C-alpha positions as CSV (number, residue, x, y, z in Angstrom):
1,M,3.9,-11.1,11.0
2,T,1.2,-9.5,8.5
3,I,3.2,-10.5,5.4
4,A,6.3,-11.9,4.1
5,V,7.6,-12.8,1.0
6,T,10.1,-14.5,0.3
7,D,12.4,-14.6,-2.7
8,L,9.8,-13.3,-4.6
9,V,10.7,-12.8,-8.3
10,L,8.3,-9.7,-10.1
11,R,9.2,-10.5,-13.5
12,D,11.9,-11.8,-15.2
13,G,15.4,-11.3,-15.2
14,A,14.4,-9.2,-11.8
15,T,16.4,-9.9,-8.6
16,P,14.7,-12.0,-5.6
17,F,14.3,-10.0,-3.1
18,T,12.3,-10.7,0.4
19,L,10.2,-8.3,2.8
20,S,8.2,-7.9,6.0
21,L,5.4,-6.0,6.8
22,V,4.2,-6.1,10.2
23,P,0.7,-5.0,11.8
24,G,0.2,-1.3,13.2
25,Q,2.8,0.3,10.6
26,I,2.5,2.6,7.6
27,T,5.0,1.1,4.6
28,G,5.5,3.4,1.8
29,L,6.5,2.0,-1.7
30,V,7.9,4.1,-4.1
31,G,9.8,4.1,-7.5
32,L,10.0,5.3,-10.8
33,E,7.1,4.6,-12.9
34,K,7.3,0.7,-14.1
35,N,9.9,-0.2,-11.1
36,G,8.2,-2.8,-10.2
37,Q,6.0,-1.0,-7.2
38,E,3.2,-1.5,-8.8
39,E,3.6,-5.1,-9.6
40,F,4.8,-6.4,-6.1
41,L,1.2,-4.0,-4.4
42,L,-1.0,-6.0,-7.5
43,T,0.9,-9.1,-6.3
44,L,-0.6,-8.6,-2.5
45,C,-3.6,-8.2,-4.1
46,G,-4.2,-11.4,-6.0
47,L,-4.3,-8.9,-9.3
48,A,-0.4,-9.8,-10.8
49,R,1.9,-12.8,-10.3
50,P,4.8,-13.5,-9.5
51,R,7.2,-15.9,-11.5
52,A,9.3,-17.1,-8.5
53,G,9.1,-17.2,-5.2
54,S,6.3,-17.6,-2.2
55,L,4.2,-15.1,0.4
56,S,2.7,-15.7,3.4
57,I,-0.2,-13.9,4.4
58,L,-1.7,-13.6,7.9
59,G,-0.6,-17.2,8.2
60,T,-1.5,-19.0,5.1
61,D,1.1,-19.9,2.3
62,F,1.0,-18.9,-1.2
63,P,4.0,-20.8,-2.8
64,A,5.0,-19.7,-6.2
65,R,1.6,-18.6,-8.2
66,G,0.7,-15.9,-5.1
67,V,-3.0,-15.5,-4.4
68,G,-5.4,-16.6,-6.7
69,S,-7.6,-13.4,-7.2
70,L,-8.5,-10.1,-5.2
71,R,-11.5,-12.5,-4.0
72,E,-9.3,-14.5,-2.1
73,A,-7.2,-11.9,-1.4
74,F,-10.1,-10.5,0.5
75,R,-10.8,-13.6,2.2
76,H,-7.8,-13.4,3.9
77,G,-8.6,-9.2,5.1
78,I,-6.8,-7.7,2.7
79,A,-8.4,-5.3,0.6
80,Y,-7.0,-2.6,-1.9
81,L,-8.0,0.8,-3.4
82,P,-6.6,0.9,-6.6
83,R,-5.6,4.0,-8.6
84,D,-8.3,5.2,-11.3
85,R,-11.1,5.1,-9.7
86,K,-13.2,5.5,-12.2
87,T,-12.5,2.7,-14.3
88,E,-11.5,0.0,-10.9
89,G,-13.0,1.4,-8.4
90,I,-16.7,3.2,-8.5
91,L,-19.9,1.9,-10.1
92,A,-20.7,5.2,-12.0
93,S,-24.0,5.1,-12.5
94,Q,-24.8,3.9,-8.7
95,S,-25.9,5.2,-5.6
96,V,-23.2,6.8,-2.5
97,L,-24.7,4.3,-0.7
98,D,-24.5,0.9,-3.3
99,N,-21.0,1.8,-3.7
100,F,-19.9,1.8,-0.3
101,S,-21.9,-1.2,0.1
102,I,-21.0,-3.2,-2.5
103,A,-18.0,-5.2,-0.7
104,T,-19.9,-6.3,2.8
105,M,-23.1,-6.3,2.2
106,P,-23.7,-9.2,3.7
107,K,-22.2,-7.5,7.1
108,Y,-25.6,-5.6,6.6
109,S,-28.0,-8.5,5.7
110,R,-30.4,-10.9,8.0
111,F,-32.1,-13.8,6.7
112,G,-30.5,-12.9,3.1
113,L,-32.7,-9.4,3.5
114,V,-30.9,-6.0,3.5
115,S,-31.8,-3.5,6.5
116,P,-30.9,0.0,4.6
117,K,-31.1,1.7,7.9
118,R,-28.1,-0.8,9.1
119,V,-26.1,0.5,5.5
120,R,-26.7,4.3,6.1
121,A,-25.7,4.1,9.6
122,E,-22.4,2.6,9.3
123,Y,-22.3,5.0,6.2
124,D,-22.6,8.0,8.3
125,R,-20.3,7.0,10.6
126,F,-17.7,6.5,7.7
127,A,-19.2,9.5,6.5
128,Q,-18.5,11.7,9.1
129,Q,-14.4,10.4,10.4
130,L,-13.4,10.9,6.6
131,G,-15.9,14.1,6.0
132,I,-17.3,13.1,3.1
133,V,-19.3,15.9,1.2
134,C,-22.1,14.2,-0.4
135,A,-26.3,15.9,-0.6
136,S,-27.7,12.8,-0.9
137,P,-26.4,9.7,-0.1
138,G,-29.0,8.2,-3.1
139,S,-27.4,10.3,-5.6
140,A,-25.2,8.5,-8.3
141,I,-21.5,8.5,-7.1
142,R,-20.6,9.8,-9.8
143,T,-22.2,13.4,-9.3
144,L,-19.4,13.5,-6.3
145,S,-16.2,15.6,-7.0
146,G,-13.3,13.2,-7.3
147,G,-11.8,13.6,-3.8
148,N,-15.2,12.5,-2.2
149,Q,-15.3,9.5,-4.6
150,Q,-12.3,8.5,-3.3
151,K,-13.8,9.3,-0.1
152,V,-16.4,6.6,-0.7
153,L,-13.8,3.9,-2.0
154,L,-11.9,4.2,0.9
155,A,-15.1,4.0,2.8
156,R,-15.6,0.7,1.2
157,W,-13.1,-0.4,2.4
158,L,-12.6,0.1,6.1
159,A,-16.2,-0.7,6.5
160,A,-14.3,-4.2,5.8
161,E,-12.0,-3.9,8.5
162,P,-9.1,-5.0,7.2
163,T,-6.0,-6.7,8.7
164,V,-4.2,-5.1,5.4
165,L,-5.0,-1.8,3.7
166,L,-3.1,-1.6,0.0
167,L,-3.4,1.5,-1.2
168,N,-2.6,2.5,-5.1
169,D,-1.4,6.6,-5.1
170,P,-4.2,7.3,-2.8
171,S,-4.4,11.2,-3.4
172,R,-3.3,10.6,-7.2
173,G,-6.4,14.1,-8.0
174,V,-7.5,15.0,-4.8
175,D,-7.3,18.2,-3.1
176,H,-4.8,19.1,0.1
177,P,-7.9,19.0,2.3
178,T,-8.7,15.5,1.7
179,K,-5.3,14.2,1.8
180,T,-5.4,15.7,5.0
181,A,-8.2,13.9,6.3
182,M,-6.9,10.5,4.3
183,H,-3.5,10.8,6.0
184,D,-4.8,11.3,9.9
185,L,-7.4,8.0,8.6
186,Y,-4.3,6.1,7.8
187,R,-2.2,7.1,11.3
188,R,-5.2,6.1,13.2
189,L,-5.9,3.1,11.2
190,A,-2.2,1.8,12.0
191,E,-3.2,2.4,15.5
192,T,-5.3,-0.2,15.2
193,G,-3.0,-2.8,14.1
194,T,-3.7,-2.5,10.2
195,A,-1.1,-2.6,8.5
196,V,-1.7,-0.2,5.9
197,V,0.8,0.2,2.3
198,I,0.6,2.8,0.0
199,L,2.6,2.9,-3.4
200,S,2.4,6.7,-4.0
201,S,3.9,8.8,-6.8
202,E,4.3,11.6,-4.3
203,I,7.5,11.5,-2.3
204,E,6.7,14.7,0.0
205,E,3.4,12.7,1.1
206,L,6.0,9.3,2.0
207,L,7.3,11.1,4.1
208,L,5.0,12.5,5.8
209,V,2.8,9.4,6.7
210,A,5.4,6.3,5.8
211,D,7.2,4.5,9.1
212,S,9.1,2.7,6.7
213,T,9.6,3.0,2.6
214,V,10.7,0.6,-0.3
215,V,11.8,2.0,-3.4
216,F,12.0,-0.5,-6.1
217,R,14.0,-0.7,-8.9
218,D,14.5,-2.7,-11.9
219,G,11.4,-4.7,-10.8
220,S,13.4,-5.6,-7.3
221,V,13.7,-3.9,-3.7
222,Q,16.3,-1.9,-3.7
223,A,16.2,0.3,-0.1
224,V,14.5,-0.6,3.0
225,L,14.3,2.8,4.5
226,D,13.1,3.4,8.3
227,R,11.9,6.4,9.4
228,S,15.2,7.2,10.6
229,R,16.6,6.9,7.7
230,M,13.6,8.8,4.8
231,S,14.6,11.7,3.7
232,R,14.0,13.0,-0.1
233,D,17.4,12.6,-1.3
234,S,17.9,9.4,0.2
235,I,14.7,8.2,-1.7
236,L,15.6,9.7,-4.6
237,T,19.4,8.4,-4.5
238,A,17.9,4.8,-4.1
239,M,15.8,5.0,-6.8
240,F,18.0,6.3,-9.9
241,G,20.0,3.0,-7.9
242,V,22.7,3.5,-5.0
243,N,22.0,1.9,-2.4
244,N,21.6,3.0,0.5
245,D,22.7,0.4,2.4
């Protein structure tokens, strides 16, 4: 088991829930706005604190307080792609290469010196996989389209080889070809054993890529739907408060 939460309470008055996320699967998170799905995602990466309960991540227990910080989550193999890339993700004035390599700089260093050739080679590999369109990786990332900025951020965390990849509405504001490329990548990651967790505001996206979908309501889990039970109707029914179990 990659992540297990037990009797987790996300907010005051919410019902405790227990949930497991397993390697090699794509898990979708969905709910009406502010019904707990984002709080849960942020709890997993150390950006929110649960009120009660415990988490176990890759065999490490985090009782009550949850994961201490985003940095601590990263040390335990968790990478997080934020919802708002412009304010939380990119360093707008920095180059594409700098934005790509900032989380994995030690990977390209020897005796404290960064190898530009290694950074560029790794970037080129992901640029090809993701189809990043960029005139020059030395140019400021703000010159790229929104979809290509998102691809660079995704490449940043893929280079870290995470065990768990948390995605906060990753298709928001990107075009259809970019979505398709990202979906293909999520599937390939899952095939290699990565646990991929996608919070999406688009039910159709989860129907396309998720192996299971967790529906949140009132700060807790309303339903967990496996692939055989996932449909637009079943997800909407759970979102509006009717349990599918």
